[in-house]
N, C-alpha and C positions, 0 to 999 in steps of 0.2 A: 504494499499499499504506500501511497505517496504523501508527502507533506505539501499542503496547499495553503497559501496565504490569501485571504479575502480582504479587500480594502474598499472602504466606502466613506463618503462624507457622512457626518452624523445628521442626516436629513431624512425624515421618515420615508418620503417617496423614493429616495435613492437606496436606502438601506433595507427597508422591509421586503422588497421583492427578492433580495438575496437570501432571506431566511429559509424558504423552502428548498433552494438549491443547496445551501449549507447542510440542511438536515439530510438530504439525499446523499450528499458526499460523505457525511459522517456515518450514515447507515451502511455505506459500502466499505467502511473501515479506514478511510483516509484520515490523516491527522491534520486538523485545521487550526489555524490561528486567524484572528480577525482584527484588523487595524482600523480603528474608528474612534469616535468621541466617547467620553465616559458615560454620557447619558444613556447609551444603548448597551452598556456592558452586560446587564442581566439578560436582555433579549439575545445577545450574541452567545452567551454561555448556554442558554436554553436550547439553542439550535445545534449545540455540539461542538462549538469552537472555543478555544482559549482566547481571552480578550487581550489585545495589545493596544494601549492607549496612544493618542497623539502625545508626543513628548516635546520635540522642537517645534512641531507644527502647532498652530493656535487651535485650541479646543473651543467649542461653542455649542450653544443650545439652539436648535432650529426653531424654537418658539420665542427666542430672544436674541436675534442676530446682533442687535445694536449693542449689547453688552460687550461682546468680543470685538465688534467692528464699529466703533463710534462713528456717528455721522450717517450711517445707513438708514436709520429710522426716519430721518428728516427727508429722505428722497422717495420718489414714487415713479412708476412707469418706466420709461427708457432709462432715466438717470439711475434708478435703483438697479436695473439689469446691468448697466455699465459698471456700476460700483461692484456688484457681485462678481462679474467676470474678472475684474482686475484684482480685487482684494480677497475674495473667498476662494476662487478657483485658481487663477494663474498665480496670484500672489503667494499662495501657500504651497506651490509645487516644489520649490527647493527645500523648505523645511520638511515637507512630507517625504521627499526623496531621501534626505539625510536620515530621517527616522527609519525608512525601509532599509537603507544601507546598513545601519547599525543592527537592525533586527536580523538581516540576512547573515551578517557575520556571526551572530549568536545562535541562529536557528536557520540554517540553510534550507530553503524550500525549493520545490521543483517547478511549480506553476503559480502565477498570480492570477486571481480572478478579482477584477475591480469593476465597480460601476463606472459609467463613462465619464463622470466629471472628476474623478480622482485619477489624474494622468501620471502620477509619480511612478506607478508600476511600469508604464510604457517607457519612461525615461530610464528606469533601472534596467529594463531589457535592452535598451539601446546602448547602455554602458556595459553590457556583457552579462547582465543578470538573467534570471529565469524568464521564460516567455510569459507574456501577459495577455490573458483573454479579457475582453470587456463585455459587460452586460449593459445593453441599451435600455435605460429606464425612462427615457424621454423620447419624443418623436424622432424618427430617423432623420437626422440632419446632415449626414455625411455629404461631401462634395459630389454633385452630379451636374452634368451639363444640361439636364432636363428640368432642374428645379431652381427656384430662387434661393438665396442664402437663408440660413436658418434664423428665425427670430420674428419677422414682421407678419408672418402668416399669409404670405402671398401664394396664390395657386400655382401649381406646376405649369410649365409652358414648354412644349417641345417644338421641333422644327427649327430652321435657320433663324427666324425672327425671335423665337423664344429663347434659343441658346444665346443669341446676342444680348437679349435682355438680361438673362440670368448672369452672364459673365460681367456685364456692366454693373449690375446690382451687387455682385460679389465684391468687385473692386471697391465700390463705395462703402459697403458694409465693413470690409476689413480696414480700410484707410480712415474712415470717418466715424461710423457708428461705433465700431469696436476697435478704433485705432489705438487706444491706450492699452487694451489687453493684447492686441497684436504686437505692439512694440515690446511690451513686457515679456511676452512669450519668446519672441526672437532673442531678447537679451538673455533669458534663461538658457536657451539653446547654445548661444555663443559662450556663456560662462562655463558650460559643460563640455565644450568642444565638439558638439554634434551639429548636424545640419539644421539650419533654421527652418521652422515650420510656421505657417500662418495660423492665426487663431480661428479655428472652426472645429466642429465636432470631429474627434479623432477617429481614424481607421486603424485598428491594430494590424500588424503584419500577418497574424496567424488566425485569430478567431474573434468574431464579433457576434454575440448572442443578442438578438432583438426580442424583447418580451412582448411580442405581438404576432400578427399574421400578415401576409402580403396584402390582403384585401383592405386593410386599414391604411397602409402606407401608399405613397405615390408609386406608380409603375414607371420605372426608369430604364433606359437602354444600357446603362453602364454600372449596373449593380456589382459590387466587388464579390469575388468568389468566396471570400472568408466570412461573408454575412450569412447567418442562419436564423430564420424565424423559428421560435420555440413555443409560441402561444403565450397565454396569460399565466402569470405567477400570483397565486393567492397567498398573501402573508397569513401566518397563524395568528389567532387572537392573542392579545396580551394576557399575561397571567392575571387571574381573578376577574376577567371579563365575564359578564353575565347578561342574559337577555332581559330587557326591561319588563316591568310588570304588565305593560299594556300589549305585550307580544301577541296574545290571543286575538287582539283586534286585527292584526295583520293576517294571521292564519285563517280567520273566518271572514275576511273582508268580502263583501258582495259587490264591490265597485273597484275601479282601477286604483292601484297603489302607485303614487308618484314619490320617488325617493329624491331628495335634494341634499347635496353635500358641498362643502367648500374645502375639503381636504384638510391639510395640516399646516399650511403656511399662511395663505391669504384667508384668514378665518373670521374677519369682522362680519357678523351675521347680517348687518345692515346692507351688505353688498348684494347678496343673493338669497340667503335663507329667508329673511323677513319678507322681501318682495314676493318670493314664491308662496310663502304661507298666506300672505294677504291676497295675492292674485287668485288663489284657488280656494279661498274661504267659503265661497258659495257655489263651488263646482261639485259635481257628484263624484268626488274622488276622496281617497284617504292620503294625506300628505305626511310623509315620514322624513323628518330632518335628522340626518345622521352626522355625528361628529361635532355636536354643539358643546363647547367646553362648559358653558354655564347656561343650562336651559332656562333658569330663572331670568336671565338677562333678556329673553325674548318677550317677557311680559305675558299677559293672558293670551293663550292660544285659542284659535277657532276650534269649534267642536270636532272638526275633521282633521286636526293636526296632532301629530305625536312627535316627540323628540327625545334624543338620548345622546350622552357623550360618546358612546361607542356602539356600533352595531356590526356584527360579523357579516360581511357581504355575501359569503357563501350561504348564509342562512336567509338573508334579507332579499337578495336579488331574484331568487326564483319566484317570489310573490309579487314582484313589481311589474308595472306596465310601461313606465317611463322613467328615465334617469336624468335628473337636472343637476348640472355641475358647473363649477367655475373653471373646468378644463384640466383637472389632474389626469396625467396620462395613464397611470396605473388603474385608477378607478374606471376610466373609460374602457380600457381593455376588459376589465371584469364585467362591466355592464354589457358590452358587446358579446362577450363569451356566453352570456345568458340571453342573448337575442333581444336586448332592449333598445329601442330608439333613444337618442340622446339629444338633450338641449344643452348646448355649451355656451357659457356667457363670460368667460374670464379673459383678461388682457395682460396679466402679469406673468413673470417667469416664462415658461414655454407654452402658455395657455392659448395664445393666438394661433400657434401652430397646431395645437390639438383641435381647436374649433374649426379650423380650415379642413383638417382631415375628416372630421365628422361630416362636414358639408360635402366635400369632394367624394367621399365614399358612399354618400346617399343614405346614411344611417340616422340622420337627424338634422338639426338646425343650429346655426350659430347666431348669437345676438350681437357680437362684436363690441360689447361694453362690459365693464366690470360691475356696473350698478344699473341693471335694467329696471325699467319701470314695471310695476305690477301688470299693467295692461299688455305690455309686450310679452311677458312671461305667460300670461293667460292665453293669449292668441296662439303662441307657439306650442304650448302643451295641448291645446285643443287640436291643433293640426297633427301633432304626433299621435294623438289618440284616434283621430278620425280618418287620416289618410293612410291607407294600408301599405303604401310603397315603402315607408320608413321601416315599419316592422318587418316587412318581407325582406328588405335588404339586410336588416340586422339579423334576421334568422339565417340568412345565407352565410353571414360571417360567423354566427354561432356554430354552424356545421364546420367551418374552417378551423375555429378554435378547438372544437371537440376532437379534431384529428390529431391534436398534440397532447403530450404529457410533458409540460414544460420542465419540472424538476429533473425528470428522468432524461429528457433529451439534452438538457444542459450538462448533466453529469456525464452522459455518454460522450459528448463532444469534448469536455475537459479531459476525460480519460483518453480520448484519442490524441489530444495534444500531448499528454504525458507519454504516450507511446510513439509519438513522432508521426502520427497519421495526418 
C-alpha cells in the first residue's frame, strides 16, 4: 500500500468533496496524511487520514477570512475575487510549498492529491517531488480555445470568431482583471527557477479529476487527455448531525418541495434565502432553507417554510422538486445527480460560472444577481415547476451521474498513477 498526501484549502466547498475519496483510499489500506487548516482536523481524522496543519502557511477560518486576511471584508464583487486570488491562493503558494517540502523530508509520500486551488503540490512535483493529481471542485476553467476565460460567466463560443474573442478576453483577463495575481505567480515561478506560468486554473501533467459529468460542462474541442469526469462527490454528514424535528413534513409532503441554500461562504440570508421564502410564501409548495446558521435571524417564517442549520442532501434532495442556490458548484452537482432543475442566483467567487453552466446545460435558470427580488424568484420557480424541459434535461444528467461511482473511480485513477499507468 502507498503513502498519499491530501492537500486542500480549509474551505468547506474545497475540502468536503475530498472526504469520500479519502475514505475510499483509507479503506483500500493506503496511509494518508492531510495538509489543511486546523478547523477541519476532526473531519480529516474521521475520514482516515492523519492531520498535518498549515505551519509556515497562514491558517484561516473560511467563515471569517478577514481575521487572517485584513482588508478582505471591506471588499465585494470583483475586488474581493482579486484580493482572494492574490493573497489567499497565489500569495500562500510559497509558504505552502515550504510546508510540503518539510513534510516530505519527514514523511516521504508517493502521490499528492490536492484540490485545484492549492497548487503547492504541483510546484513540489515540478521541483522533483511526487506526482500531483488535482480534484476539480469548481467549474472546469482550464484553458480552451473554445471558451472565455474563467470568472465572468460568459458563454462558450466556438469557430474562428469565437476563438478570436476568447483569446482577446484571455489577454485582458490575465493582464488587467487578474494582472496582480498573474505577476505574483510569475514571480513565484522565477524564484523557484521553473518556467513561468500564467494565472489560470491549472492543468496537472498527469491527472485531473473533475467532480462532475461532461453534460454539465462545456463541450470543447481541445479537452486534455488527463481530464477524467468522476461524477458527484457526496460529503459525509458532520459528527452529531441530526434531522430536524419537522422532517416528517418533508417525507409526507403532498406538494412540491423547493430547497434553497447559500452554501458556506456567501451566507447572508438576506441575499437569497429570505427573498425565496417571501417569494413562495403563498405558493403551493413547501420551502426548505438549508444551511441557515441562525434560523432565528430569519424572523417569523411563513407556514410553508422550514429551516435548519444543516440538512444531509443525500436525504433531502430525493424529496425535492426544485433546487434554488447562490451557485455553489458542489451543491449543484448533487442536485443534478438527483435530477432536479436548478435556479442559480449568485455572483461571487465562481458562482457566475456555475449559473452560466446551469443555463447552457438547459437544466435551469440563472438570475445573474446576488440579491434577486422576490418576484423574480417566484416567476423562475414557477417556470421550473411548470415547464417540463428543465426537469427532462436534469433527468438526463441524473442518468449520466448515476453511471459513476465517484470515490471508487477517483481511487482507481490515483492507484493507476501510483502504478505508472
